[in-house]
N, C-alpha and C positions, 0 to 999 in steps of 0.2 A: 500492500501498501504505501508510494508514494504519493504527498503532496509536493507538490508546487509550491514554491514562494508566492503570493498569494491569491492562494487557495481556498475555499473552501470546505469543511468540511462536511460533510452526513451526517443526518444522524446516529446512524447506524453507527458510521467511521466514530463519533463521538462517542456513542457508549460501547463498541469496541475495546477504546481506548484507556477509554476509564478504568474500564472493563480489567485489564491491562494492570493498569497502575493501583487496582484495587486493592493489595497484600504489599504489609507495611515491607517486605523484604525487599519486592521487588523497586521499590521507590527510594531506597537505600542501594540497592544496585545501581540502580541509576541516578544516584547524589555520587556514587563512589564514584562510577567511571563518569561526570562531567567533571570531575577537579581532578583526576589525573592531567599531563602538565604536555607531555607529548598527547594526546587527546585518543591514547585507547588505553584498553584496557582487559589481561586475557581473567580467562576464568580464574586459575589456581593463585591471579592478586586479589579480584574479586570471596574468593573461598576464605584468603587471612585475613581478612579485614571483618569478615562478617562473623570465622567461625562456623560452619554450617559445612556440613558436609560433599563435598564434590558434586554429588548429585542429586542436593538438594537444589543449588544454585545454578545448572545444567539446568536443570525442567523451570527454574522463576524466569531465567536467561531467557527459554524458548519462546516462553510467555508472552515476553518482551520484542523475540525478533517477530514472532506472526502478530506483532500489533503493530510490525512497525516505528518502534518507539528508537532503536537501537538497527545495527548493520556489523554482518560476521565483514571480520581479512583474517584469511586464512595467512598466516606468518611463519613458517616452515612449516614447525608438526603442533602444533596452537593455533588454534581459531582467538581472535583478538576482537574487542566490541569500542566502538564507537556511538555515543548516542546520535537520534540523529535529531538534530533540536530545529533543523525545518519543521518538522512534523511536531512535534512539542508548541509551538511557536504558535503553528495554525492549533494547536487543542487548546490552547490561549486565550486565542481570537475565537475561535468558536465561542466557547465557554464566558467568555469576558459578551459576546454579543446574546448570549441564551440565558444570560441572568440581567440583560437589560430591554430583551425585551416582556423579561419577569416584573421591570421594576412599577406598572402601571399599580398591575396586580400588589403586589408589594407596599405597597403608598398607600391601599386603600385596607387593606389590616391593619397599618400602625395608625392611621385614624379614626378605627374604631380602637371605642371604650370595651375595656375585658369584660 
């Protein structure tokens, strides 16, 4: 699922992406990958930081890959992973637009006394 810069995400894309991000371990993996100075990180590096089994980290990485949130880059016998910043930016824009679309409804709820 490649989102081009400036391209809007559809509701099913938003839901799938948010579902992939809906686990604390996957959010931690995204943070670990995003803070890498060289821009990429291998599964073993993530495993070391999270102190989880390599198989568990691999399963979470697969979910992030399938959602298009990270990309796999083969490096010799290892796979390294890179955050797809365009995808996260598109999600941020879509989420902001969705919340803005709810604003009139939220405003009327705030105006009503409890």
